[in-house]
N, C-alpha and C positions, 0 to 999 in steps of 0.2 A: 582596524583603525582605532586608536585610543582617543576617546573623547576628552578634550581638554576643557576645563572650566576656568575661564579667566573672566576678568571684569573689564568693562569698557565704560568710560564716563560719558554720560549724555546730560542734556540740560536738566532733566528732572531727577537725576541721581545716577545710580550704577545698575547695570544689568549684565548677565553673563555674556561673554563674547561668543559670537557665532563662529565656531570652528568646524562644524560638521553638519550634515543634513538633519540629524536628530535635534540639533540645537535650535532650529527654526520652527519645529513642530509646535512647541508651546505657544508660539505667537499666532499660528494659523489654526490651532486646534489639534489636540492629541487624540481625543476620543469623543468627538462631537457629531453633529448631524451627518456630515459627509462620510465619516468613518462608519456610522451605523448603516448608511445607505450601502456602502461597500460590503459590510458584514452580511446584509441580507442578499446582496447580489451574488455572494458566494454560493447560495443555496442551489440554484440549478446546475452550476458547474460541479458541485460536490456530488450531486445525483449522477451526473455524467460519469464522474470518476468511479463511483461505486458500481454503476451499471456496467461500465466497460470491464471492470475488474471481475465481476461475479456473474454476468449474464451467461457466459460460456458454460459455467457450472450447470445452469438450468437448461440450456439448449442441447446439452450432451448427456443428460441424466438417463440412466438405464435402470428399469425395475429389477430388484433382486430376483424375483421369480420370473425366469424365462426358461423355455425348454424347446426341444427340437420339434419343428412342425412336421407332421406326418400326413401328407395329402390323402392317403388311403383311408384315414379315419374321418375325414371331413363330411362325408355323406351319410354318416351313421347316427346322427342325432345323439352324440355323446357329449357330456359335460367336460370341461377342462380337467377336472379331477379324474374322470374315467379315462380320458386320453392319456394322462400321465401314468395312471396305474397300469395301463396296458402296454404303453410304448416306451416308457422312460425307466431306465434302471436306477437303483438307489445311488446316491452320491458316493463317490469313492472316499477313502480315508483322507486323501489329499484335499479333495473338494470340501470336506466337512471342516477342515482347519480354517477355512477362509471366513472372515467376519461377514455375517449376513448370509451364510451358506444355507441352502435349502436341503431338505431330506432327499430330494431327487437330483439326478445329474442335470446340469444345465448345458452340457456340451455333447452328450452321447444319447443314443437311442438303440433299441433292439433291431437287429438285422434279420427280420423275418418277413414272411408273406402275410400282411395284415388282413387282406381280403379273405384269404383262406381261413385264418384264425377266427375272424368275426363270423364267418359262415358256420363255423363249428360251435359257435356260442361262447367262445372263450372271452372273458372280460378282465382277467387278472394275469399279469405276465408271469412267466416262468423264469426265475433268475438264472437259469442255466442257458437261456437263449444267448446266441452270439451278439456282440455289441459292436457298433460302429459310430463314427462321429456324425453329427447332423449333416444331412444331405440336401434338405429342402428349406433351409432357413429356420427361423425361430418364431415361437409364439410368446407373447408377453402378458403378464398380469398387471393391468393398469389401475388396480384398486388404490394404491398409494400415490402413484404418479399418473394423473389423469390425462396424459397426452403423450403422443409419440414425438420424441426428440429426434434430431438428425441421427443420433447414435442408434436409435431404435429403427428408424427408416432404413439406414444403411447397414444395420446389424453389426455394430462394433462390439461384439461379445466374443467370449472364449478366446481363440487364438488371435482375434482382431481387437481385443479389448483395449490394447495399448494405443489405438488410433485416437481416442478421445484425449488422452494425455499428450500425444504428439501434436494434436491441433492446438492445445493450450500452450505448448512449447513454441509453436510457430507464432502465437500471439506475442510472446515476450521477446522473440527474435525481432519482431517488428518494433517492439518498444526500444530496443537498442538503436535501430536505424532511426526511429522517430526522435530519440533524444539528440542525436547528432544533427539531423536535418532541421528540426524546429528550434534547436538551440542556436544553430547558425542564423536562422531567420530572426530570432529574438535579439541576437547580438548586433546584427547588421541593419535590420529594418525596423526594429521596435517590438515591444512586447505585445501590443494589440494585433499587429499583422500575424504574429506567431500564434496568438490565441485563436484568431478567426480561421487561419489556415489549418491549424491542428484540428479544431472541432469540425470544420467542413470535411476534411478527409475522413475523420471518424464517422460522421453522419452518413456520408455516401457509402463507405465500406460496410457499415452496420446494416444499411438497407440492402446492399448487395448480398450480404450474408443470407438474407431470407430467400434468395433465389438459387442458392447452391444446391447441387444434387449429387455431389461426389466428394470424396475425401480431399482430393487435391484442390478443387475449387473452394471448398470450405477453408482449407489451410491458407490459401492465398488471400481470401477475404479477411480472415481473422488476423493474418500477419499485417495487412494494411490497417485494420482497426487498431492493432497493437501500436502502430506508429503514433497514434494520438494519445495513448495511455500516459498518465503522469502529467504531460504538458497541458492536456485539456483543462486541468484544474490548477496545477502548480504555478503557471504563469500569472493567473489572476490572484492566487493565494499570496504570492510574493509581493504583488502590487499592493494588496490590502495591508499586509503586515508592515510594509515600509512606510505607509502613510499613518500608522498608528504609533503613538508615543511609546518609548521603550518600556515604561512601567506597566503598560497594558498589553504587551505583546504575548506574554505567556498565557494570559487569560483568553485573548482573542484567538490566538493560534490553536490552542487546545479545545476551546469551547466551540469554535466554528466547525472545526473538523469533527469533533466528537458528536455534537448535536446533529449536524447534517449527514455525516457519513453513517452514523448509527441508524438514523431514520431511513436513509436510502437503502442501506444494506439489509435492514430488517423488513422493509416493505417489499423489496424485490421478490422474495419467495412467493408472496401472496399475489403479486402481479402475475407471476408465471402460473400460479395455480388457477387464478381466475381466467386468464386468457386461454390457457390450455392449448396453445399452439406455438411451437418454437419459432416459426417464421414470423408470425405477427409479433411475438415477444421481441424478436431482434429489431423490428421496426419501431415498436413502441418505446423501447429503452433508448433508442437513438434520438427521440424527439426533444429531450432537454438541450441537445446540442444546437438546436436552431436559435437559441438565445444568443449564441456567439455571432450570428449574422448581423445583429444590431449592436454588437460590442463596440464598434468605433464611435457610436453615438451615446453610449451610456457608461462605458468603462474609461476611466482616465488613464492616459499613458503614464508609464513609470517616470517620475521626475528624476530619479537617479539615473535612468537610462538617458534621459535628455542631457543630464550633466556630463556623464561619461562620453556622450557623443558630441560634446561641445555646444549643445543647444541650450545654453544656460537661460537665455531669454524665455524659451518655451517652458522651462522648469519653473521659472518665477511666475509666469502667467498661470501655470497650473496651481501653484501655491496660493496665488491671489484669489483664484476661483474657490479654493478650499476655504480661505479666510472669509470670503463673502458669504458662502453657504453656511458656515459655522458662526456667522455673526461677529467676527473678529475685526477690529480696526488696527491694521498693522502699519506702522510708520515707514516712510520711504527709506530711511537710513538703515532699517533692519534688512530690507531686501538688497540694498547697496552693499552692506557688509557681507551678506550671504553670497552675493555675486563674486566678491573678491576672494572669499574663502573657497568657492567652487573652482575658480581659475587656479588657485594654489593647489587644490586637491588634484586637478587634472594633470598638472605638471608632476606631482608626486606619483600619480598612478602610472604615468608614462615610464617612469624609472622602474616600475614593477614589471613592465611587459617583457623584460629580458629573462624572466624566470619561467621555467616549465615545470610540469608535474614531476619530471625526473629529479628535480632538485630536492624533492622530499626525501630522496633516498641517499643524499650525499652526507647527511649527518646520522650517525649510528642510532642515537636515541630517537630522533624524529622519524627515521626509517622504521624503527620498531613500533612506534605509536601508529604510524600510517598502516603498516601491515596488520596490526591488531584491530584498527578501525575497519579495515576491509573484511577481516574474518568476522568481526562483530556484526557487520551488516549482512554478510552472507548467511551466517547462522540464524540471525533474527528472521530474515526473509524466508529461509528454508523452513523454520519452525512454524512461522505464521501460515505460509501456504500449505504446509503439511496438515495443520489443524483444520484448515478450510476444506481440503479435499478429503480428509479422513472422516469428516462428518457424514458423508454418504454411506460409510461402512458401519457407523455406530447405531443408526436408528432408521427404520423403514420410513418413519414420518420425517423425511429430510426437510420439509418446508418449515415445520415448527422448530426443529432443532437448529437449523441454519439461522432462522430469525432470532431465536433467543441468544445464540452465540454472537450474532452481529450486534445485538444490543449492548454487549459488554464494552463496545467502543465508548458509550456514554459515561459509565462510571470510571473508565480509564481516563477519559478527558477531565472529569471532575477531580479525580485524585491528583492528576498532574497539575491542574490549575491551582489546587489548594496547597500542595506540598512540594512540588518540584523545586521552587525557589526557596524552600526551607530545608529540605532534606538533601538536596543535591542530586546530580545526575548519576553519580557512580554507585552509591549504595541503594538508591531507588531502582536503578537498572538491575543491580544484582538481586535485590529482593523480588522483583517482579518475575525475572526469569527463573529464579529458584522456586518460586511459587508455581510457575508453569511446569517445571520438571516434577515437583512433588505430586501435583494433581494429575499429571500424565500417568505416573506410576500408580496412583490410587485408582484411576480409571481402569487400569488393567486388572486390578484386584477386585473390583466391584462387579456385582452380577450384571449380565447384559441387559440393555434396556435403559430406562430412565436414569438409574444411578450412574451408569457409565457416561451417559450424555451429560449429566449435571457436572461430573468431575471434569470432563473434557471442556465444558463451557468455562469453568473456573480457570482451567489451564489457558484457555484462549484469552481470558481477561489479563493474565500475566503477560503474555506475549504482546497483547495490544499496548499495554503500558510501555514495555520495552521498545516497541516499534516507534511510538510517539517520542520517546526520549531520543532514540537514534536519529530521528529527523534532524535534530539540531546539535547533537553531540559532536559530530565531525566538524560542523561549521564553527563551533566554538573553539575547537582544539587545534586546528591547522592554522599555520601562519597566514597573515593577510595576503602576502605577495603571491601565494599559490593556493589560496583557500578555495576559490571557485573551481579551479582545475582539479584540486584534490577531491572535493566533494563530488564532482562529476565522475571522476575515476571510480570512487567508491560505489556510487549508485549504478554506474554502467556494469561494473563487475557483479554487483548485486543481482542484475538480471539473470545471471547464470543460475542463481539459486531459484529464481522464479521458474526458469526452464526445468530445473530438476524437481521442484516441489511436488507436482502432481504424481510423480513416479513413486513417491514414498509409500503410497497406498498399496503398491504391488508387493510389498513385504508381507502383506496379509496372505499371499499365495503360499508362503512358507509356514506362517503361523499367524493366527488372527490377532495376537497381542503385539506383534512386532512393530507395526506402525507407531503405536503409542510408546512402546519401549524406546524406539529410535528417537522419537520427538522428545521424550523425557531426558535421554542422555545428551542430546544436542542442546537442550535447555540448560542443563547443568554446566556443560562446557562453556556455553555463552555467559552464564552467570559469573563463573569464576574468572573468565577472561575480562569481564567488566571491571573487576577489582584491580586489574593490572593497569588500568588507564588512570590518568590524573583526573582530579575533580576540577570542573570548570566554573562552578557557582562562585560568585563574588571574586572572580579573577579578571584581570585585564587580558584581553585577547592578545596572543602573540602576533607581532607584526612581521618581524624578520625571521629568516630561517634559523638563526642562532637562538632567538627567543623561543621559537617553536621547539628547538632541541632542548632548551633548558626548562621549558614549561613543566611545572609540577615537581621539580626536583626538591623543592623545599617542603613538600607535603608529606606528612606522616601517613603511613598506610592506614592507620586507624582513624584518621581525621573524618569526622562526620559533622557537617556544617551546623546541624540543629542541636548538637550536644555541646553545651557550654564548656565542659571540661576538655573537649578536644579541639577547641578553637586554635588556629594557627597564630603564632606570635610574630612571624615575619610578615611585614606589610608591603614589601616592595612589589609584590605581584597582586596586591589587593585591587579590586575594581573600585573606581571612584564612587563615593556615596551617592545614591539617588538613581543609579542605573539598575536596570533589571533585564534579565534574559539576554546576555551579551551575544548570543548567536546572531542577533539581528542588528547589532551595532556596527556600523561601518562596512559591513560586508554584503548587505542585501543587494546593493546595486550590481553586484557581480554574480551572486548565486541566483540566477534568474530562472533556470529551467531544471533545477534539482529540488528534491524534497529536503526541507530543513529538519 
């Protein structure tokens, strides 16, 4: 929705005419006390978001050093090293190719009579002995990972190693279902009921996870937990953003997510390390969700949802509450004018209801942009998840490396807050993913250990920046009449990349460098794909399908907003002066359960 700035005469002079929701925010406060309260209220919900995303990583961790358990050796007072020397053959050539491989085989043992060998005084294996696969389970070295995860308890190793990734995929299958279910609740019953219901389901299922004792029960529990992923945070995030003035939204959106998410994700490894019990960890990380139970008393309902639901009086009451807390004295005629424009907006929105997401593919250029946005999001999610899961292969001290990698969310947010509205989405998105690709390949060429981890962390910084840009890129580019449906489609399809993401680490079974090589190549494809999209900075949002099809036609490929010599001369698509971050102008009331 294009924000029109007109003037209306009042007794004391002239003021801008109130034509949209954002026009009334300067009267009730754009970034005052109530907005700061909401900013801090995001903290526990961001922790929930990070914990849901990453907890499964730590409750399915498997130590690199594991070997076949041989019961016949248990009564002979042998150290682990002596047991391995006697019963475990050297790693095969294929096993040595895997990142984090050990010198001994993790899936095979010698097929001999150990009691007889020990009685003869033999303590070193003969490599000519016959070999067989593990028959009596595995032993694990817990020096680096000081607890037994469910993957260790149920022995998801060797030919069953894929079960950890399968359980993670079940989590994101649940996310698809949750997006549909809680999206429906948010649209028909309100954002707060959706927020409470979503977090309640996540809390119960996270606690239930602690009582799982099989792969199938664990998958079921994690799938239910997955239904609350995204919506547990994003419903409130959208509410907070819509109550903040347009010129503050880039700052609030990036800094709230960057500060809180970086803090939560970097703290989680040490919570897991300190608790050292996967069942208790599952319960502890569910605790922040209980804040949602008091949500109806502390979280304001979305005024935009009130308006689109025809409850304009409740929206005005909510805005009056904001004005009171912020110490603003708003005249009655301001609210009267706002009420009239809301009724007009509802009538206009009703005319938009005839469009579906399929209309995005009726215009050739708009269809191409939509497909590119889908691929953009798929690749970004795939690279992001790939770097998260590949971290366990790069460094045995996974707690430190994971924590440091998660901290890159903070500089990513700071860079976006400072430069996104100067450099633009397109070139900054290209640069960040190109950086990710470059350092992914540098990580392959560096010696194993700290240098490789450092390069992978810098690559993670690049994809973090691109991910945060991607949250709002589609919302800015798609036309208003199908914006909500289009963004929902992109994010739902993006869950397919979440499902595939954990499996990228199995490329290491072919060659240790392949995961990073694959991530680097995907990053380069993503970077150059970004250059094929239009720039959205300082542009009016397209409202109609035709405007969406024509959006960006006037732009030069080499246009960089912050470079004076590349400034566009055509002003017909320029955004009106004074607005900032158009992703949140006029469309937030519809994009309620998707990430911007």
